[in-house]
N, CA, C, O and CB atoms as a CASP TS submission, in Angstrom:
PFRMAT TS
TARGET T0000
AUTHOR 0000-0000-0000
METHOD Language model
MODEL 1
PARENT N/A
ATOM      1  N   MET     1       0.290 -47.391   4.068  1.00  0.00           N
ATOM      2  CA  MET     1       1.042 -46.155   4.162  1.00  0.00           C
ATOM      3  C   MET     1       2.495 -46.355   3.771  1.00  0.00           C
ATOM      4  O   MET     1       3.156 -47.287   4.227  1.00  0.00           O
ATOM      5  CB  MET     1       0.954 -45.596   5.560  1.00  0.00           C
ATOM      6  N   ALA     2       2.965 -45.487   2.942  1.00  0.00           N
ATOM      7  CA  ALA     2       4.261 -45.532   2.354  1.00  0.00           C
ATOM      8  C   ALA     2       5.250 -45.257   3.461  1.00  0.00           C
ATOM      9  O   ALA     2       4.995 -44.507   4.404  1.00  0.00           O
ATOM     10  CB  ALA     2       4.397 -44.531   1.188  1.00  0.00           C
ATOM     11  N   GLU     3       6.424 -45.918   3.297  1.00  0.00           N
ATOM     12  CA  GLU     3       7.573 -45.558   4.263  1.00  0.00           C
ATOM     13  C   GLU     3       8.699 -44.863   3.412  1.00  0.00           C
ATOM     14  O   GLU     3       9.028 -45.265   2.296  1.00  0.00           O
ATOM     15  CB  GLU     3       8.187 -46.932   5.043  1.00  0.00           C
ATOM     16  N   THR     4       9.232 -43.829   4.022  1.00  0.00           N
ATOM     17  CA  THR     4      10.287 -43.061   3.403  1.00  0.00           C
ATOM     18  C   THR     4      11.672 -43.681   3.763  1.00  0.00           C
ATOM     19  O   THR     4      11.982 -43.858   4.941  1.00  0.00           O
ATOM     20  CB  THR     4      10.199 -41.568   3.858  1.00  0.00           C
ATOM     21  N   ILE     5      12.449 -43.989   2.796  1.00  0.00           N
ATOM     22  CA  ILE     5      13.813 -44.533   3.145  1.00  0.00           C
ATOM     23  C   ILE     5      14.832 -43.375   2.961  1.00  0.00           C
ATOM     24  O   ILE     5      14.787 -42.731   1.913  1.00  0.00           O
ATOM     25  CB  ILE     5      14.215 -45.823   2.199  1.00  0.00           C
ATOM     26  N   ASN     6      15.710 -43.085   3.877  1.00  0.00           N
ATOM     27  CA  ASN     6      16.526 -41.952   3.874  1.00  0.00           C
ATOM     28  C   ASN     6      18.047 -42.501   3.748  1.00  0.00           C
ATOM     29  O   ASN     6      18.406 -43.626   4.093  1.00  0.00           O
ATOM     30  CB  ASN     6      16.252 -41.069   5.206  1.00  0.00           C
ATOM     31  N   ALA     7      18.811 -41.569   3.230  1.00  0.00           N
ATOM     32  CA  ALA     7      20.224 -41.817   3.128  1.00  0.00           C
ATOM     33  C   ALA     7      20.874 -42.002   4.470  1.00  0.00           C
ATOM     34  O   ALA     7      20.518 -41.252   5.380  1.00  0.00           O
ATOM     35  CB  ALA     7      20.880 -40.713   2.403  1.00  0.00           C
ATOM     36  N   ASP     8      21.805 -42.936   4.699  1.00  0.00           N
ATOM     37  CA  ASP     8      22.483 -43.258   5.885  1.00  0.00           C
ATOM     38  C   ASP     8      23.843 -42.371   5.940  1.00  0.00           C
ATOM     39  O   ASP     8      24.416 -42.144   7.006  1.00  0.00           O
ATOM     40  CB  ASP     8      22.755 -44.840   5.924  1.00  0.00           C
ATOM     41  N   MET     9      24.265 -41.933   4.789  1.00  0.00           N
ATOM     42  CA  MET     9      25.555 -41.210   4.720  1.00  0.00           C
ATOM     43  C   MET     9      25.477 -40.235   3.590  1.00  0.00           C
ATOM     44  O   MET     9      24.583 -40.301   2.747  1.00  0.00           O
ATOM     45  CB  MET     9      26.767 -42.180   4.525  1.00  0.00           C
ATOM     46  N   GLY    10      26.456 -39.293   3.578  1.00  0.00           N
ATOM     47  CA  GLY    10      26.681 -38.481   2.437  1.00  0.00           C
ATOM     48  C   GLY    10      27.121 -39.236   1.248  1.00  0.00           C
ATOM     49  O   GLY    10      28.005 -40.079   1.403  1.00  0.00           O
ATOM     50  N   ALA    11      26.615 -39.038   0.091  1.00  0.00           N
ATOM     51  CA  ALA    11      27.143 -39.789  -1.079  1.00  0.00           C
ATOM     52  C   ALA    11      26.490 -39.254  -2.313  1.00  0.00           C
ATOM     53  O   ALA    11      25.549 -38.466  -2.225  1.00  0.00           O
ATOM     54  CB  ALA    11      26.891 -41.330  -0.954  1.00  0.00           C
ATOM     55  N   ASN    12      26.990 -39.683  -3.527  1.00  0.00           N
ATOM     56  CA  ASN    12      26.362 -39.391  -4.791  1.00  0.00           C
ATOM     57  C   ASN    12      25.495 -40.559  -5.251  1.00  0.00           C
ATOM     58  O   ASN    12      25.808 -41.731  -5.039  1.00  0.00           O
ATOM     59  CB  ASN    12      27.412 -39.063  -5.836  1.00  0.00           C
ATOM     60  N   VAL    13      24.319 -40.155  -5.931  1.00  0.00           N
ATOM     61  CA  VAL    13      23.506 -41.166  -6.504  1.00  0.00           C
ATOM     62  C   VAL    13      24.146 -41.516  -7.810  1.00  0.00           C
ATOM     63  O   VAL    13      24.211 -40.729  -8.754  1.00  0.00           O
ATOM     64  CB  VAL    13      22.046 -40.718  -6.667  1.00  0.00           C
ATOM     65  N   TRP    14      24.619 -42.743  -7.817  1.00  0.00           N
ATOM     66  CA  TRP    14      25.339 -43.303  -9.035  1.00  0.00           C
ATOM     67  C   TRP    14      24.373 -43.793  -9.945  1.00  0.00           C
ATOM     68  O   TRP    14      24.371 -43.380 -11.105  1.00  0.00           O
ATOM     69  CB  TRP    14      26.320 -44.423  -8.713  1.00  0.00           C
ATOM     70  N   LYS    15      23.482 -44.702  -9.515  1.00  0.00           N
ATOM     71  CA  LYS    15      22.493 -45.340 -10.543  1.00  0.00           C
ATOM     72  C   LYS    15      21.119 -45.672  -9.788  1.00  0.00           C
ATOM     73  O   LYS    15      21.033 -46.148  -8.656  1.00  0.00           O
ATOM     74  CB  LYS    15      23.153 -46.781 -11.215  1.00  0.00           C
ATOM     75  N   ILE    16      20.183 -45.366 -10.540  1.00  0.00           N
ATOM     76  CA  ILE    16      18.767 -45.668  -9.964  1.00  0.00           C
ATOM     77  C   ILE    16      18.297 -46.947 -10.846  1.00  0.00           C
ATOM     78  O   ILE    16      18.214 -46.965 -12.074  1.00  0.00           O
ATOM     79  CB  ILE    16      17.632 -44.261 -10.132  1.00  0.00           C
ATOM     80  N   MET    17      18.034 -47.911 -10.041  1.00  0.00           N
ATOM     81  CA  MET    17      17.680 -49.272 -10.617  1.00  0.00           C
ATOM     82  C   MET    17      16.076 -49.512 -10.714  1.00  0.00           C
ATOM     83  O   MET    17      15.666 -50.463 -11.380  1.00  0.00           O
ATOM     84  CB  MET    17      18.350 -50.434  -9.668  1.00  0.00           C
ATOM     85  N   ALA    18      15.297 -48.767 -10.139  1.00  0.00           N
ATOM     86  CA  ALA    18      13.855 -48.881 -10.076  1.00  0.00           C
ATOM     87  C   ALA    18      13.189 -47.584 -10.470  1.00  0.00           C
ATOM     88  O   ALA    18      13.812 -46.523 -10.456  1.00  0.00           O
ATOM     89  CB  ALA    18      13.418 -49.292  -8.694  1.00  0.00           C
ATOM     90  N   ALA    19      11.987 -47.668 -10.802  1.00  0.00           N
ATOM     91  CA  ALA    19      11.175 -46.532 -11.244  1.00  0.00           C
ATOM     92  C   ALA    19       9.877 -46.449 -10.351  1.00  0.00           C
ATOM     93  O   ALA    19       9.448 -47.441  -9.761  1.00  0.00           O
ATOM     94  CB  ALA    19      10.803 -46.688 -12.798  1.00  0.00           C
ATOM     95  N   GLU    20       9.269 -45.191 -10.286  1.00  0.00           N
ATOM     96  CA  GLU    20       8.107 -45.076  -9.578  1.00  0.00           C
ATOM     97  C   GLU    20       7.065 -45.987 -10.204  1.00  0.00           C
ATOM     98  O   GLU    20       6.880 -46.024 -11.420  1.00  0.00           O
ATOM     99  CB  GLU    20       7.677 -43.664  -9.524  1.00  0.00           C
ATOM    100  N   GLY    21       6.388 -46.726  -9.320  1.00  0.00           N
ATOM    101  CA  GLY    21       5.303 -47.682  -9.817  1.00  0.00           C
ATOM    102  C   GLY    21       5.782 -49.108  -9.887  1.00  0.00           C
ATOM    103  O   GLY    21       4.985 -50.034 -10.037  1.00  0.00           O
ATOM    104  N   ASP    22       7.151 -49.297  -9.773  1.00  0.00           N
ATOM    105  CA  ASP    22       7.618 -50.672  -9.947  1.00  0.00           C
ATOM    106  C   ASP    22       7.429 -51.469  -8.719  1.00  0.00           C
ATOM    107  O   ASP    22       7.500 -50.936  -7.612  1.00  0.00           O
ATOM    108  CB  ASP    22       9.051 -50.708 -10.342  1.00  0.00           C
ATOM    109  N   SER    23       7.185 -52.756  -8.879  1.00  0.00           N
ATOM    110  CA  SER    23       7.088 -53.628  -7.693  1.00  0.00           C
ATOM    111  C   SER    23       8.550 -54.106  -7.478  1.00  0.00           C
ATOM    112  O   SER    23       9.351 -54.245  -8.402  1.00  0.00           O
ATOM    113  CB  SER    23       6.023 -54.887  -7.906  1.00  0.00           C
ATOM    114  N   ILE    24       8.806 -54.330  -6.252  1.00  0.00           N
ATOM    115  CA  ILE    24      10.181 -54.736  -5.848  1.00  0.00           C
ATOM    116  C   ILE    24      10.108 -55.725  -4.714  1.00  0.00           C
ATOM    117  O   ILE    24       9.318 -55.593  -3.780  1.00  0.00           O
ATOM    118  CB  ILE    24      11.036 -53.506  -5.422  1.00  0.00           C
ATOM    119  N   GLU    25      10.990 -56.754  -4.832  1.00  0.00           N
ATOM    120  CA  GLU    25      11.050 -57.806  -3.792  1.00  0.00           C
ATOM    121  C   GLU    25      12.038 -57.339  -2.674  1.00  0.00           C
ATOM    122  O   GLU    25      12.942 -56.522  -2.851  1.00  0.00           O
ATOM    123  CB  GLU    25      11.519 -59.216  -4.428  1.00  0.00           C
ATOM    124  N   GLU    26      11.763 -57.921  -1.587  1.00  0.00           N
ATOM    125  CA  GLU    26      12.712 -57.682  -0.377  1.00  0.00           C
ATOM    126  C   GLU    26      14.127 -57.972  -0.880  1.00  0.00           C
ATOM    127  O   GLU    26      14.388 -58.946  -1.585  1.00  0.00           O
ATOM    128  CB  GLU    26      12.351 -58.666   0.940  1.00  0.00           C
ATOM    129  N   ASP    27      15.044 -57.047  -0.467  1.00  0.00           N
ATOM    130  CA  ASP    27      16.512 -57.196  -0.831  1.00  0.00           C
ATOM    131  C   ASP    27      16.728 -56.776  -2.393  1.00  0.00           C
ATOM    132  O   ASP    27      17.838 -56.872  -2.917  1.00  0.00           O
ATOM    133  CB  ASP    27      17.004 -58.798  -0.571  1.00  0.00           C
ATOM    134  N   GLY    28      15.749 -56.373  -2.992  1.00  0.00           N
ATOM    135  CA  GLY    28      15.959 -55.857  -4.426  1.00  0.00           C
ATOM    136  C   GLY    28      16.627 -54.431  -4.381  1.00  0.00           C
ATOM    137  O   GLY    28      16.332 -53.582  -3.541  1.00  0.00           O
ATOM    138  N   VAL    29      17.519 -54.272  -5.335  1.00  0.00           N
ATOM    139  CA  VAL    29      18.339 -53.043  -5.231  1.00  0.00           C
ATOM    140  C   VAL    29      17.436 -51.884  -5.943  1.00  0.00           C
ATOM    141  O   VAL    29      16.996 -52.030  -7.084  1.00  0.00           O
ATOM    142  CB  VAL    29      19.874 -53.258  -5.986  1.00  0.00           C
ATOM    143  N   VAL    30      17.215 -50.769  -5.190  1.00  0.00           N
ATOM    144  CA  VAL    30      16.506 -49.701  -5.619  1.00  0.00           C
ATOM    145  C   VAL    30      17.366 -48.642  -6.332  1.00  0.00           C
ATOM    146  O   VAL    30      17.040 -48.160  -7.417  1.00  0.00           O
ATOM    147  CB  VAL    30      15.816 -49.157  -4.504  1.00  0.00           C
ATOM    148  N   LEU    31      18.535 -48.293  -5.631  1.00  0.00           N
ATOM    149  CA  LEU    31      19.429 -47.481  -6.298  1.00  0.00           C
ATOM    150  C   LEU    31      20.881 -47.733  -5.638  1.00  0.00           C
ATOM    151  O   LEU    31      20.990 -48.408  -4.614  1.00  0.00           O
ATOM    152  CB  LEU    31      18.937 -45.975  -6.215  1.00  0.00           C
ATOM    153  N   ILE    32      21.906 -47.193  -6.239  1.00  0.00           N
ATOM    154  CA  ILE    32      23.267 -47.438  -5.899  1.00  0.00           C
ATOM    155  C   ILE    32      23.856 -46.031  -5.545  1.00  0.00           C
ATOM    156  O   ILE    32      23.818 -45.130  -6.382  1.00  0.00           O
ATOM    157  CB  ILE    32      24.051 -48.174  -7.099  1.00  0.00           C
ATOM    158  N   LEU    33      24.386 -45.848  -4.336  1.00  0.00           N
ATOM    159  CA  LEU    33      25.143 -44.637  -3.998  1.00  0.00           C
ATOM    160  C   LEU    33      26.683 -44.935  -4.171  1.00  0.00           C
ATOM    161  O   LEU    33      27.153 -46.072  -4.193  1.00  0.00           O
ATOM    162  CB  LEU    33      24.804 -44.168  -2.494  1.00  0.00           C
ATOM    163  N   GLU    34      27.353 -43.857  -4.282  1.00  0.00           N
ATOM    164  CA  GLU    34      28.886 -43.865  -4.419  1.00  0.00           C
ATOM    165  C   GLU    34      29.425 -43.026  -3.449  1.00  0.00           C
ATOM    166  O   GLU    34      29.050 -41.854  -3.418  1.00  0.00           O
ATOM    167  CB  GLU    34      29.402 -43.414  -5.773  1.00  0.00           C
ATOM    168  N   ALA    35      30.320 -43.478  -2.581  1.00  0.00           N
ATOM    169  CA  ALA    35      30.976 -42.681  -1.606  1.00  0.00           C
ATOM    170  C   ALA    35      32.420 -43.320  -1.378  1.00  0.00           C
ATOM    171  O   ALA    35      32.607 -44.523  -1.198  1.00  0.00           O
ATOM    172  CB  ALA    35      30.098 -42.616  -0.261  1.00  0.00           C
ATOM    173  N   MET    36      33.399 -42.358  -1.412  1.00  0.00           N
ATOM    174  CA  MET    36      34.835 -42.875  -1.265  1.00  0.00           C
ATOM    175  C   MET    36      35.137 -43.980  -2.272  1.00  0.00           C
ATOM    176  O   MET    36      35.727 -44.994  -1.899  1.00  0.00           O
ATOM    177  CB  MET    36      35.089 -43.439   0.198  1.00  0.00           C
ATOM    178  N   LYS    37      34.782 -43.829  -3.427  1.00  0.00           N
ATOM    179  CA  LYS    37      35.115 -44.702  -4.571  1.00  0.00           C
ATOM    180  C   LYS    37      34.499 -46.156  -4.198  1.00  0.00           C
ATOM    181  O   LYS    37      35.050 -47.146  -4.678  1.00  0.00           O
ATOM    182  CB  LYS    37      36.795 -44.749  -4.828  1.00  0.00           C
ATOM    183  N   MET    38      33.463 -46.296  -3.425  1.00  0.00           N
ATOM    184  CA  MET    38      32.735 -47.542  -3.211  1.00  0.00           C
ATOM    185  C   MET    38      31.334 -47.415  -3.609  1.00  0.00           C
ATOM    186  O   MET    38      30.695 -46.400  -3.332  1.00  0.00           O
ATOM    187  CB  MET    38      32.807 -47.975  -1.803  1.00  0.00           C
ATOM    188  N   GLU    39      30.829 -48.405  -4.248  1.00  0.00           N
ATOM    189  CA  GLU    39      29.369 -48.516  -4.573  1.00  0.00           C
ATOM    190  C   GLU    39      28.597 -49.060  -3.371  1.00  0.00           C
ATOM    191  O   GLU    39      28.978 -50.081  -2.798  1.00  0.00           O
ATOM    192  CB  GLU    39      29.138 -49.453  -5.822  1.00  0.00           C
ATOM    193  N   ILE    40      27.585 -48.425  -3.014  1.00  0.00           N
ATOM    194  CA  ILE    40      26.693 -48.920  -1.805  1.00  0.00           C
ATOM    195  C   ILE    40      25.306 -49.061  -2.345  1.00  0.00           C
ATOM    196  O   ILE    40      24.647 -48.057  -2.613  1.00  0.00           O
ATOM    197  CB  ILE    40      26.682 -47.869  -0.500  1.00  0.00           C
ATOM    198  N   PRO    41      24.789 -50.399  -2.531  1.00  0.00           N
ATOM    199  CA  PRO    41      23.524 -50.642  -2.921  1.00  0.00           C
ATOM    200  C   PRO    41      22.458 -50.270  -1.804  1.00  0.00           C
ATOM    201  O   PRO    41      22.679 -50.560  -0.628  1.00  0.00           O
ATOM    202  CB  PRO    41      23.455 -52.047  -3.321  1.00  0.00           C
ATOM    203  N   VAL    42      21.455 -49.708  -2.144  1.00  0.00           N
ATOM    204  CA  VAL    42      20.303 -49.290  -1.156  1.00  0.00           C
ATOM    205  C   VAL    42      19.184 -50.348  -1.634  1.00  0.00           C
ATOM    206  O   VAL    42      18.713 -50.304  -2.771  1.00  0.00           O
ATOM    207  CB  VAL    42      19.762 -47.515  -1.319  1.00  0.00           C
ATOM    208  N   MET    43      18.827 -51.226  -0.748  1.00  0.00           N
ATOM    209  CA  MET    43      17.909 -52.345  -1.148  1.00  0.00           C
ATOM    210  C   MET    43      16.600 -52.174  -0.294  1.00  0.00           C
ATOM    211  O   MET    43      16.575 -51.622   0.806  1.00  0.00           O
ATOM    212  CB  MET    43      18.611 -53.834  -0.892  1.00  0.00           C
ATOM    213  N   ALA    44      15.562 -52.696  -0.915  1.00  0.00           N
ATOM    214  CA  ALA    44      14.234 -52.680  -0.279  1.00  0.00           C
ATOM    215  C   ALA    44      14.299 -53.697   0.926  1.00  0.00           C
ATOM    216  O   ALA    44      14.836 -54.803   0.880  1.00  0.00           O
ATOM    217  CB  ALA    44      13.057 -53.078  -1.354  1.00  0.00           C
ATOM    218  N   GLU    45      13.637 -53.117   2.051  1.00  0.00           N
ATOM    219  CA  GLU    45      13.584 -54.001   3.280  1.00  0.00           C
ATOM    220  C   GLU    45      12.472 -54.966   3.257  1.00  0.00           C
ATOM    221  O   GLU    45      12.462 -55.941   4.008  1.00  0.00           O
ATOM    222  CB  GLU    45      13.451 -53.184   4.533  1.00  0.00           C
ATOM    223  N   ASP    46      11.467 -54.697   2.349  1.00  0.00           N
ATOM    224  CA  ASP    46      10.220 -55.441   2.259  1.00  0.00           C
ATOM    225  C   ASP    46       9.802 -55.519   0.840  1.00  0.00           C
ATOM    226  O   ASP    46      10.221 -54.723  -0.001  1.00  0.00           O
ATOM    227  CB  ASP    46       9.127 -54.811   3.101  1.00  0.00           C
ATOM    228  N   ASP    47       8.898 -56.568   0.550  1.00  0.00           N
ATOM    229  CA  ASP    47       8.352 -56.516  -0.801  1.00  0.00           C
ATOM    230  C   ASP    47       7.386 -55.363  -0.828  1.00  0.00           C
ATOM    231  O   ASP    47       6.726 -55.092   0.175  1.00  0.00           O
ATOM    232  CB  ASP    47       7.657 -57.861  -1.215  1.00  0.00           C
ATOM    233  N   GLY    48       7.282 -54.679  -1.939  1.00  0.00           N
ATOM    234  CA  GLY    48       6.458 -53.587  -2.103  1.00  0.00           C
ATOM    235  C   GLY    48       6.498 -52.911  -3.437  1.00  0.00           C
ATOM    236  O   GLY    48       7.017 -53.429  -4.426  1.00  0.00           O
ATOM    237  N   GLU    49       5.913 -51.698  -3.423  1.00  0.00           N
ATOM    238  CA  GLU    49       5.848 -50.894  -4.659  1.00  0.00           C
ATOM    239  C   GLU    49       6.575 -49.537  -4.457  1.00  0.00           C
ATOM    240  O   GLU    49       6.371 -48.894  -3.427  1.00  0.00           O
ATOM    241  CB  GLU    49       4.347 -50.655  -5.079  1.00  0.00           C
ATOM    242  N   ILE    50       7.373 -49.113  -5.368  1.00  0.00           N
ATOM    243  CA  ILE    50       8.048 -47.865  -5.211  1.00  0.00           C
ATOM    244  C   ILE    50       7.052 -46.756  -5.628  1.00  0.00           C
ATOM    245  O   ILE    50       6.519 -46.673  -6.735  1.00  0.00           O
ATOM    246  CB  ILE    50       9.375 -47.829  -6.059  1.00  0.00           C
ATOM    247  N   VAL    51       6.877 -45.915  -4.582  1.00  0.00           N
ATOM    248  CA  VAL    51       5.745 -44.950  -4.735  1.00  0.00           C
ATOM    249  C   VAL    51       6.396 -43.574  -5.245  1.00  0.00           C
ATOM    250  O   VAL    51       5.843 -42.909  -6.121  1.00  0.00           O
ATOM    251  CB  VAL    51       4.914 -44.752  -3.273  1.00  0.00           C
ATOM    252  N   LYS    52       7.516 -43.214  -4.689  1.00  0.00           N
ATOM    253  CA  LYS    52       8.114 -41.969  -5.130  1.00  0.00           C
ATOM    254  C   LYS    52       9.645 -42.042  -4.991  1.00  0.00           C
ATOM    255  O   LYS    52      10.136 -42.501  -3.959  1.00  0.00           O
ATOM    256  CB  LYS    52       7.544 -40.780  -4.320  1.00  0.00           C
ATOM    257  N   ILE    53      10.409 -41.601  -6.003  1.00  0.00           N
ATOM    258  CA  ILE    53      11.852 -41.499  -5.910  1.00  0.00           C
ATOM    259  C   ILE    53      12.165 -39.968  -5.852  1.00  0.00           C
ATOM    260  O   ILE    53      11.822 -39.162  -6.717  1.00  0.00           O
ATOM    261  CB  ILE    53      12.582 -42.236  -7.157  1.00  0.00           C
ATOM    262  N   HIS    54      12.854 -39.682  -4.728  1.00  0.00           N
ATOM    263  CA  HIS    54      13.204 -38.229  -4.441  1.00  0.00           C
ATOM    264  C   HIS    54      14.483 -37.669  -4.936  1.00  0.00           C
ATOM    265  O   HIS    54      14.795 -36.495  -4.739  1.00  0.00           O
ATOM    266  CB  HIS    54      13.224 -38.022  -3.042  1.00  0.00           C
ATOM    267  N   VAL    55      15.261 -38.561  -5.614  1.00  0.00           N
ATOM    268  CA  VAL    55      16.589 -38.167  -6.038  1.00  0.00           C
ATOM    269  C   VAL    55      16.650 -38.594  -7.570  1.00  0.00           C
ATOM    270  O   VAL    55      15.774 -39.279  -8.099  1.00  0.00           O
ATOM    271  CB  VAL    55      17.769 -38.881  -5.106  1.00  0.00           C
ATOM    272  N   LYS    56      17.776 -38.119  -8.222  1.00  0.00           N
ATOM    273  CA  LYS    56      17.958 -38.447  -9.573  1.00  0.00           C
ATOM    274  C   LYS    56      19.535 -38.732  -9.644  1.00  0.00           C
ATOM    275  O   LYS    56      20.308 -38.299  -8.790  1.00  0.00           O
ATOM    276  CB  LYS    56      17.419 -37.246 -10.573  1.00  0.00           C
ATOM    277  N   GLU    57      19.939 -39.503 -10.746  1.00  0.00           N
ATOM    278  CA  GLU    57      21.280 -39.809 -10.921  1.00  0.00           C
ATOM    279  C   GLU    57      22.161 -38.566 -10.880  1.00  0.00           C
ATOM    280  O   GLU    57      21.786 -37.558 -11.480  1.00  0.00           O
ATOM    281  CB  GLU    57      21.447 -40.533 -12.171  1.00  0.00           C
ATOM    282  N   GLY    58      23.280 -38.577 -10.224  1.00  0.00           N
ATOM    283  CA  GLY    58      24.197 -37.407 -10.144  1.00  0.00           C
ATOM    284  C   GLY    58      23.967 -36.563  -8.932  1.00  0.00           C
ATOM    285  O   GLY    58      24.820 -35.753  -8.570  1.00  0.00           O
ATOM    286  N   ASP    59      22.869 -36.726  -8.311  1.00  0.00           N
ATOM    287  CA  ASP    59      22.530 -35.916  -7.095  1.00  0.00           C
ATOM    288  C   ASP    59      23.437 -36.210  -5.995  1.00  0.00           C
ATOM    289  O   ASP    59      23.797 -37.382  -5.882  1.00  0.00           O
ATOM    290  CB  ASP    59      21.120 -36.156  -6.630  1.00  0.00           C
ATOM    291  N   THR    60      23.857 -35.371  -5.188  1.00  0.00           N
ATOM    292  CA  THR    60      24.617 -35.526  -3.873  1.00  0.00           C
ATOM    293  C   THR    60      23.602 -35.573  -2.769  1.00  0.00           C
ATOM    294  O   THR    60      22.791 -34.653  -2.658  1.00  0.00           O
ATOM    295  CB  THR    60      25.661 -34.322  -3.610  1.00  0.00           C
ATOM    296  N   VAL    61      23.602 -36.566  -1.969  1.00  0.00           N
ATOM    297  CA  VAL    61      22.784 -36.580  -0.806  1.00  0.00           C
ATOM    298  C   VAL    61      23.480 -36.506   0.447  1.00  0.00           C
ATOM    299  O   VAL    61      24.661 -36.842   0.543  1.00  0.00           O
ATOM    300  CB  VAL    61      22.004 -37.696  -0.793  1.00  0.00           C
ATOM    301  N   THR    62      22.734 -36.041   1.502  1.00  0.00           N
ATOM    302  CA  THR    62      23.303 -35.938   2.882  1.00  0.00           C
ATOM    303  C   THR    62      22.592 -36.949   3.825  1.00  0.00           C
ATOM    304  O   THR    62      21.518 -37.462   3.509  1.00  0.00           O
ATOM    305  CB  THR    62      23.141 -34.450   3.449  1.00  0.00           C
ATOM    306  N   PRO    63      23.222 -37.215   4.981  1.00  0.00           N
ATOM    307  CA  PRO    63      22.587 -38.144   5.863  1.00  0.00           C
ATOM    308  C   PRO    63      21.126 -37.696   6.245  1.00  0.00           C
ATOM    309  O   PRO    63      20.876 -36.537   6.576  1.00  0.00           O
ATOM    310  CB  PRO    63      23.454 -38.305   7.113  1.00  0.00           C
ATOM    311  N   GLY    64      20.217 -38.652   6.181  1.00  0.00           N
ATOM    312  CA  GLY    64      18.853 -38.335   6.559  1.00  0.00           C
ATOM    313  C   GLY    64      17.949 -37.704   5.326  1.00  0.00           C
ATOM    314  O   GLY    64      16.750 -37.463   5.460  1.00  0.00           O
ATOM    315  N   GLN    65      18.591 -37.499   4.266  1.00  0.00           N
ATOM    316  CA  GLN    65      17.845 -37.061   3.108  1.00  0.00           C
ATOM    317  C   GLN    65      16.963 -38.124   2.586  1.00  0.00           C
ATOM    318  O   GLN    65      17.463 -39.247   2.515  1.00  0.00           O
ATOM    319  CB  GLN    65      18.748 -36.607   2.044  1.00  0.00           C
ATOM    320  N   PRO    66      15.763 -37.971   2.216  1.00  0.00           N
ATOM    321  CA  PRO    66      14.865 -38.903   1.645  1.00  0.00           C
ATOM    322  C   PRO    66      15.330 -39.386   0.299  1.00  0.00           C
ATOM    323  O   PRO    66      15.716 -38.598  -0.563  1.00  0.00           O
ATOM    324  CB  PRO    66      13.532 -38.313   1.543  1.00  0.00           C
ATOM    325  N   LEU    67      15.292 -40.654   0.131  1.00  0.00           N
ATOM    326  CA  LEU    67      15.773 -41.340  -1.107  1.00  0.00           C
ATOM    327  C   LEU    67      14.595 -41.833  -1.959  1.00  0.00           C
ATOM    328  O   LEU    67      14.478 -41.557  -3.152  1.00  0.00           O
ATOM    329  CB  LEU    67      16.698 -42.553  -0.741  1.00  0.00           C
ATOM    330  N   TYR    68      13.694 -42.614  -1.230  1.00  0.00           N
ATOM    331  CA  TYR    68      12.513 -43.045  -2.049  1.00  0.00           C
ATOM    332  C   TYR    68      11.524 -43.502  -1.034  1.00  0.00           C
ATOM    333  O   TYR    68      11.876 -43.786   0.111  1.00  0.00           O
ATOM    334  CB  TYR    68      12.848 -44.212  -3.129  1.00  0.00           C
ATOM    335  N   ASP    69      10.234 -43.579  -1.462  1.00  0.00           N
ATOM    336  CA  ASP    69       9.000 -44.000  -0.645  1.00  0.00           C
ATOM    337  C   ASP    69       8.738 -45.379  -1.203  1.00  0.00           C
ATOM    338  O   ASP    69       8.875 -45.610  -2.405  1.00  0.00           O
ATOM    339  CB  ASP    69       7.647 -42.967  -0.808  1.00  0.00           C
ATOM    340  N   ILE    70       8.347 -46.331  -0.299  1.00  0.00           N
ATOM    341  CA  ILE    70       7.908 -47.681  -0.652  1.00  0.00           C
ATOM    342  C   ILE    70       6.676 -47.983   0.172  1.00  0.00           C
ATOM    343  O   ILE    70       6.642 -47.751   1.381  1.00  0.00           O
ATOM    344  CB  ILE    70       9.035 -48.749  -0.406  1.00  0.00           C
ATOM    345  N   GLU    71       5.612 -48.530  -0.537  1.00  0.00           N
ATOM    346  CA  GLU    71       4.378 -49.000   0.078  1.00  0.00           C
ATOM    347  C   GLU    71       4.600 -50.632   0.157  1.00  0.00           C
ATOM    348  O   GLU    71       4.628 -51.327  -0.858  1.00  0.00           O
ATOM    349  CB  GLU    71       2.993 -48.521  -0.851  1.00  0.00           C
ATOM    350  N   ALA    72       4.749 -51.129   1.427  1.00  0.00           N
ATOM    351  CA  ALA    72       4.950 -52.511   1.672  1.00  0.00           C
ATOM    352  C   ALA    72       3.629 -53.260   1.268  1.00  0.00           C
ATOM    353  O   ALA    72       2.499 -52.800   1.433  1.00  0.00           O
ATOM    354  CB  ALA    72       5.347 -52.749   3.182  1.00  0.00           C
ATOM    355  N   GLU    73       3.929 -54.474   0.719  1.00  0.00           N
ATOM    356  CA  GLU    73       2.717 -55.371   0.449  1.00  0.00           C
ATOM    357  C   GLU    73       2.259 -56.133   1.648  1.00  0.00           C
ATOM    358  O   GLU    73       1.293 -56.892   1.566  1.00  0.00           O
ATOM    359  CB  GLU    73       3.023 -56.388  -0.652  1.00  0.00           C
TER
END
């Protein structure tokens, strides 16, 4: 079952580093948020496959908004 990863804070989606269907290792960067002139990497908590990316570069996200779904291996 896929797990949805949500935004911890309000920010802008600066760069998406993975694509749907990509395998990613634990601590691999999925995307980078930008808030208050700081870049915040959002990393995978487990090895797995990116099932769905809910945002695109340039989007503004709010706390609790879904960012991506990952299916753990």
